[in-house]
N, C-alpha and C positions, 0 to 999 in steps of 0.2 A: 456705482454701474449697473447697469440690468445685468443677472444672472445668467441672462439667455445667451449672452455673447461668451461666456467661459463655454457652454455645451456647444453653442457654433463652433468655437475652434478648436474643440475636441473632435468635432466632425469632420473637421476640415482636415486636422492633422490626419484622421484616420482612413481618409478618402484615397486611393491610390490606385491606378491600373486601370484597364482597359475592359469594361462592361461588352462580353461578346458571348451568343448564344446562351444567356442567364447565367453567367459567372465571369468571375474577377480571372482577368489575367495581369503579369506584371510586364510583357511584352519583352523587349531586350534589355530592358533592365536600365537604360538612361532615362534620366528625368530632368524637367524643368521647374526651377521655382517659381512660387506663385507670392506675389506680395500683396502685403495691404497699402493699398494707396494713400490711406491716411498717415499712416507711420515710416512707409517704404521697407517694412521686415519681413519677413519672410514667416508667411501662415501654412505653409504646406508645399507640396511639388506634386506634379502630376507626371503619368510617364508619357514619354517620348515616342509617340508614335509615328508610323513611314507605312510603306508599303506593305509590310506584312504582315501590318495588325489590320490594315485596312481591308486588305484582300479575307481574313477571315473573317471580318465581321460583315462584310458583301456577302460572302457565302453563305452564312450563317443565317442570314437575313433573306435571302434567296428559297433556302431551306423552310424556313418559316412561311415562306409567301406560298411556295409549292404545297404545303402540309396541308392535310385537309383541315387541322385542328386550328387554322387561321382562315384558309381560302373557304371551309365548307361552313366557317362558322357562322351562325343565325346573326341579323342584323342587330336582334333586342340583346344578344349575348354582348356584341361589339359595344353596346349604348351602354350595358350594365358594367363591364370592365372601365370604361371611362369614367362614367358615373363614380365606381369606387376609387379610380384613381384622385378624381378630384378633391373626394371625400379626405383622403390621405394627407394631400395636398394641404387640405385645411385642417386636417389635426396637427401637422406639421406646422402651419404658418408661424410661428413664432420662431422657431429655430432656421427655418427656410429665410425669413426674412434678416434675421439676423447674419446668415451664413452670407447672403448677398451683400449686406452692410458690409461687411469686413473684408470682402471679396472684391466689390467693384467700388466701394465706397459711398455708396448714396445713402441718405440720412435715414434712418432707421424707421421711421413713420411712412416715408416714402415707400420703401421697400417693404412695409407689411401692407399697406394700403394699396397701392397702387402697382407693385411691381409681381407681390404674391395675390394680391387680391384679382388683377388682370387677368394671373395666370388659372386660379378660379376659375374666374366666367369664363377664359377662352375652352377650357377643358370640357366644362358643362355645356356651354353652347355647342361644341362641336357632338357632342355625345348624343345629341338628337339627331344626327346626318345618317347615321346608317340607314335607319327608317325612312329617310326622304329623300336619299340620292336617288331618285326616281328620273326615267327615260320618258318618253312620249310615244302617242300611237298618231300616224301619220295618215292622213287620206291618200291613195295611192291612184296616179293617172294611166298607170301604165296598161295594155289592154290586157285581160283577163282577171282573174280572180284572187286578187292579193290580199294579204294582211301585211303591214309596214307598222315596225317601231322600232325605237332605238332603246338602248339602254348605256349605263355608266359602269366602268369595268376598272377597279384599280390597275395604276400606270405598273407595281411591280415593287420593286427596293427603291426606295427613296433616300439621298441624300440630304440632310439637313445642315447647314453649315450656317452658326449662330454667332453672332458679335458679341460686344464686350461691355456695350453700353445697356443693356436692360434683358441680360442673359435669361433669367429665369421666366418672366413674361413672354419673350420672343420662342425661347424652347418648346414652352409647354403649347404656345399656339401651335406652332408647326409639328409639334408630334402629334399633337391630339386631330389637326385636320388629318395628318397624311393617315393615321390608324383609322379614322371614319371612314375615309373613303376604301379602306380596305389593305394598303401598303403597309409594307415593313420598313423600315428604319434604319439608317447608320448616320448616327450625330455626331458632330465635329465641334465642340463648344470651343469661344475662342481662350486662346493658352493663357490670356490676362484676367479672366474672369472664369475657370471654369464647373468652379467648386458645385454650385447650385445643379447644374446639368450631373453630373455624377450622382448627385444626392438622389435627383430624379430617377435614374437609372434603378437604383436602392427600391423607390417606392412603385414602381413599373412591376416588379419584380414581386413586392409583396403583395400589389392588386391583384395578380394573377395572371398576367399575360403572358400566352406563350411562350418558350424560350426562342430567343432571335428574332422576336417581332421588333423589341426594339435593342440597339448595339450602341456603344458609345466608344469611340477612339478619339484620346487627346493627342495633344501635339501642337505643332506649328501651322500654320497655312501654307507652308512652302513643301513641307514633309507631307504631313497626313492629310491637309486640305487639299493639295495637288494632285496626290494619289487618288484621293475619292472622287473629285472630279473626271481623272484620267479612267477610272477603273470601268472594265467593258460592262461589269454587270450591274450597273447603277443603271436605272430608268429613267430617273427625275433627280432634280439639283433643285431644293428652294435654297436659297441665298440672300441673308441680310447683311450689307454691310458696304463699302465704300464702292463709288463707281468705278474706279481704276479698276478694283479687284473684281468686282461684276465682271466689266469689261473683257478681261481676260478670261473668267469662266466660260462667256457665253465663246470666246472664239476656242476655247481648248474643246468644247461640247459639241464644233461643229462636227468633227469626223464620225460623230454613229449618231448625229442626230437626237443628243439627250433633249428632252422636255427642259426647259429650265424658266423657274421664277425668280426675278431678281428685284428686289426691294433695296434701293439705294439711298444716296446724298439727297440734300436737299439744302434749298436756300428761300426758305419761307417768307411770305410776305404778311405782315399785319397791316391793314388798313383803318383807322378812325376817322369816321365821318363829324361832323361837329355836333348833329344830334344823337351822337351815342352818349350811352350812360357811362359816366367816368367812372364813378365809383365802384364799377364790375368792371370797365375795360382797366384802367390802370393796373391792379393787380394781374388780371389776366396777362396781358401782355409780357410784364415783369415776368411773371413764370414761365410763361411761353417760352422764353428763352432762357433764362436761369434757370428754370427746375432740372435737376439730374445736370446741373452744371453745365447747361446748354451741350449738352451729351445727347442730343434727340436729332434723329433725321427730321422729323416735321418741326424742329423750332422756328418760332418766330424771328427770323434774326434780321430780317430788315422790317424796318416799320414806317408806313406812309402817315404821316399826320396831315390833318386839315390845318390852314394857318391861323381861322378865326381861333382855335385851342390848344395852339401848338405852345405858347409858354405856359398855361394853365398845367398843361398833361404834362409838359418836361418836369413843371416842379414837384406834381404829385408823383411822377414815378422816379425821380431821382432820390424822393424822402421815401418812398416805397421801400427801393433798393440798397440804401443806406443801412436801412434798420433789419436786412438780410443778413443772418447769421451765418459765417463760413468756419466749418469746424471740421472733425472727424464726425462722422455720419451716426456713432456710438454714442455722441452727449445730447442729452433732452436740449431743443430750442433751434437745433443747426437745421438752415435753411437750403446750406449749398456744403455737398460735401466735395473732396478732393476729385482732380481729373486722374483718368485711369492709370497715366506712366508719367514719367519724367521726359520722354519724348514728347508726349503730346501736351504737356506744360510749356514746353518749349516753343513747341508750333503755336500755340496759344499766345504765349508772349511776344515771339515773333509778330504775328497779326495786329497785335497792340502797336508796336512799333509802327509797323509798315501804315498803320492809320495815322501814326500822328505825322510820319514824313509824308504821308498825301495829301495832307492838309484838312483833315478832318479834326473837328474840336473836341477832344476829352473833357467829359463833364463830370464823371464819378469811374471808381474805380482805376484801372490801367497798372496795379500791382499785384503783388503776391506776398499773403502773412509771411512773417518770417517762422523758421522752423521748418520738421519735418513734415513731409506731406506733400501730395502734389497739387496746392491750392492754388486759386487765380480767383480775386475779388471780381466780381461782379462789374459789367465795364458799359459803359455808354457813351457813343459816337454821335454829335450832331454835327451839322454842314457835311453831312456824305455828301457823296457823288457817286454814279452806276459806274464810274471808270475805276472807281478804288479796289484793289483787291479786296478788303473787309466788305465791299456790298456785293462782290460777284462771285468769291470762294467760299465752299464750304467749309467751316472752321472748326466746329463741333467743340465749343466752349463759349463761355459765360460773356459774349461780347455782342451788342445789340447796336445798327447803325440805324439812324433817324434821317428820314429825309421829309420834306414838305410839298403838300400838292394846295394849289389855291382855291380852286375851283371847283366845279359839279361836271367837269368834261368826264364823262365813264368811260369812254375810249381812251383817252390818254392816260388817265390813271390806270386803267387794265393794261394799258402796252409797258407803262414803268413797270407795273409791277409783275408781267410777265415777262420783262427783259435779264433772262437766265437760262443757262443750259438745264437747268434743274425744273421739277414742275410737281413736286408731292404733296403740297398741301400749301392752302393760305384762309386767311381769316378775318373777317369783315363785321365792325363796330357799326353800327347804324341803326337806327329806329324807324326809317324810312323801306318801308317794304317792298318798293321800287327800285331803289338802291339795290336792296338786297339781294334780292332774284336776278337784276341786271348783271349786277358785278358775279354772281354764283356763276353766270352763263358764259362771260366773258374770260374770267380766269383762267387760265390753262395749268390746274392743278388736278390731280387726281382727288383731292378731298378739299372743300371748300368751306367753312364753321361760320355758320353767322350770330354774332352776340355769343360767343362760348367756346367750348372745346372738351374734347373728350373723347373717348375711345369707343366705339359700339361696334363688338362684333358681328353684327346681322347686317352690317355696311361694311362692301370691300373696301382695304386700302391698299395704296398702290400708287404709283407716280407716271405722269407723261414724261416726254423728252428722255433724260439721261438720269431720270431718279427712278429708272428701273422697267421690267416687264411683268405682266402679269399681277395680282391680284392677292391678298391675302384677306381672312375673314369673308364672312359669308357666304353665299351659296358659290360666288365666284372661286375663294380659296380653296373649298373642298374639291370644287370639280377639276381646280387645279393639278388634284393630283388623279386624276382618272384619264381614259381615252372612251371615245365616243362608237361607238359600234352599231349599225343600220342593219335591219334584220328586213328580210322579204318572206314571205311565207304565201306559196301560192296552191292552188287547189282547185 
């Protein structure tokens, strides 16, 4: 086994406490064990924070926001600090990837290339924004001599609440966007996979950010997360996670009208037309649902296949899927690691049973490997129906539901794909440029990707309907951490 995993385990075991005002604090002394989902064994423990620790962190962030060392820092210096942080993440890439694999379960190759690689890209992208976050000059129509312009000003203290499915990449995206805008932050990692967020705090300090600009409080969502959302010193909440929790956060934020961004659930559709390049579409569709064991908000969990290619596509899809190796992410050649926890595995297995009971046809998978670890084999159902729970509900596991379409009635096809409470992403495979642009317009999704997939940080990411509010990435993602001010100067 790669010795980097021993280094990562030692680092994980040493991480403990809350990072507040540039120093580590033990808090109350209560702890929460953290498990390796591939082995079901404890790898460390985090401090069980609550209202007291949250209050300390928010106050530290407020002092840092008001201090000239941050508020008056030149844009070029914020850019330099972010670029230094990106360099430190890259220097520690192997260790961070190994930590993510042990903590979250994703295969090491995925963790290194995608999770940590995306984190580096996000920080470097956002590093350019302190100098580009400009307002506009507006021609005035009121009588007299006036000069009108707008500015973007940092909102203040931002609460960043991060999920467990891609913790390091999402943490770095949120933190770097908030810092680029000039905010200070309190980060609350998911208690199921918190370790890379704590390691990031060490790198933030090493990069030279002023004390209190980045703070990390660990604990459960019910204790630390709820206290953070309710704290009157928070100006902005950025949350990624379940739709149910997002609704609760939105409801709780109404009292003082906190600014809220929510990136929530999805039930994304993949659509394959008969003229698609199947040599590219088959592996992409498979990994679009089975990547990270289906624990991806934008996973293409519903597949609409044209009847002319249905049998050929399914044959290739099953063959590809059955060659995917399931196992611990520390092992070479593994494509699917474990699910994050026992309850998540049980939930996914429950949906497999529901699919069978509701009349869908299981053609591969549907079971779990024996032995320790929260594993589920990649599963495909055909003969799925829009009324079935496996088609309508977000599962967050490696289950693909396949449906057939018979003609090129694009309005009907789009209506079927849009038949969901969600609207995060959609994927279309076709060589017909007319179909591509027509479907991009008709699909009610925050992102539509034609003949491929991937994450581009210059493009906004977020959802329609119950997939969320607001956007991350791009100009929209940075401006979400700002207020717009209008200025009129008369003479």
